[in-house]
C-alpha positions in Angstrom: -31.5 -1.3 14.6 -29.5 0.5 11.9 -26.0 1.7 12.1 -25.5 5.2 13.6 -24.3 7.9 11.2 -20.5 8.4 10.9 -19.2 11.2 13.1 -16.8 13.7 11.6 -13.1 13.2 12.4 -12.9 16.4 14.4 -15.8 15.3 16.7 -14.1 11.9 17.3 -10.8 13.6 18.0 -12.3 16.0 20.4 -14.0 13.2 22.3 -10.8 11.0 22.4 -8.7 13.9 23.7 -11.3 14.6 26.4 -11.3 10.9 27.4 -7.5 10.7 27.5 -7.3 13.9 29.5 -9.7 12.5 32.1 -12.4 15.1 31.4 -14.8 12.4 30.3 -15.1 8.6 30.8 -15.5 6.4 27.7 -19.1 5.8 28.7 -19.9 9.5 29.0 -18.2 10.2 25.6 -20.2 7.4 24.0 -23.5 8.8 25.4 -22.6 12.3 24.2 -21.8 11.0 20.7 -24.7 8.5 20.5 -22.4 5.6 19.9 -21.3 2.5 21.8 -18.5 2.6 24.4 -16.7 0.1 22.3 -16.6 2.7 19.4 -15.0 5.2 21.7 -12.4 2.7 22.8 -11.7 1.8 19.2 -11.2 5.5 18.3 -8.8 5.9 21.3 -6.8 2.8 20.2 -6.6 4.1 16.6 -5.5 7.5 17.8 -2.7 6.0 19.9 -1.6 3.6 17.0 -1.5 6.5 14.6 0.7 8.5 16.9 3.0 5.6 17.5 3.4 5.1 13.7 4.0 8.7 13.2 6.8 8.8 15.8 8.4 5.6 14.3 9.5 7.6 11.3 9.8 6.3 7.8 6.7 8.2 6.7 4.6 6.4 9.3 5.0 3.0 7.7 4.9 0.0 9.9 8.2 -1.9 10.4 6.8 -4.8 8.5 6.0 -2.7 5.5 9.5 -1.1 5.5 11.1 -4.6 5.8 9.0 -5.8 2.8 9.9 -2.8 0.7 13.6 -3.4 1.4 13.2 -7.1 0.5 11.4 -6.1 -2.8 14.1 -3.6 -3.7 16.8 -6.2 -3.2 14.9 -8.7 -5.3 14.4 -6.1 -8.0 18.1 -5.3 -8.1 18.9 -9.0 -8.4 16.4 -9.5 -11.3 17.8 -6.5 -13.1 21.3 -7.9 -12.9 20.1 -11.3 -14.1 18.3 -9.7 -17.1 21.5 -7.7 -17.9 23.6 -10.9 -17.8 21.2 -12.8 -20.0 21.1 -9.9 -22.5 24.9 -10.0 -22.7 24.8 -13.8 -23.3 22.3 -13.3 -26.2 24.5 -10.7 -27.8 27.6 -12.8 -27.4 26.0 -15.6 -29.4 24.3 -13.3 -31.9 20.8 -14.5 -31.0 19.3 -11.2 -29.9 15.8 -10.8 -31.3 15.8 -7.2 -30.1 18.2 -6.3 -32.9 16.3 -8.0 -35.8 12.7 -7.1 -36.5 10.4 -10.0 -37.5 10.5 -10.8 -41.3 7.3 -10.3 -43.4 6.5 -12.9 -45.9 6.3 -11.7 -49.5 2.9 -11.3 -51.1 0.9 -11.2 -47.9 -1.0 -8.3 -46.5 -1.5 -7.7 -42.8 -4.8 -9.1 -41.6 -5.2 -11.8 -44.4 -4.9 -15.5 -43.7 -2.2 -17.4 -45.6 -2.7 -21.1 -46.4 
């Protein structure tokens, strides 16, 4: 048996709202849509999770994602500071390669091998 065609979001939403309001049971909604009762239950769960995430703020991100973003921002700031300190050390000792371009050898052309 093949997989049933995907229902449009509006149709799923209508069924979920009718199930949550008590107008239909999950089994009745499944028969109406031609899907399994499990599919209707999954849509209901996804609908509730989406609402919960939206109310949580922070653009609907999960708390774990927000925590990870804060952790990455802190690590990024620390790395930038470290790079700045290393750059100052290189300048202090005059070993900065960023100031001096690489030297070309006399008599060579780009793309030719030199023995």
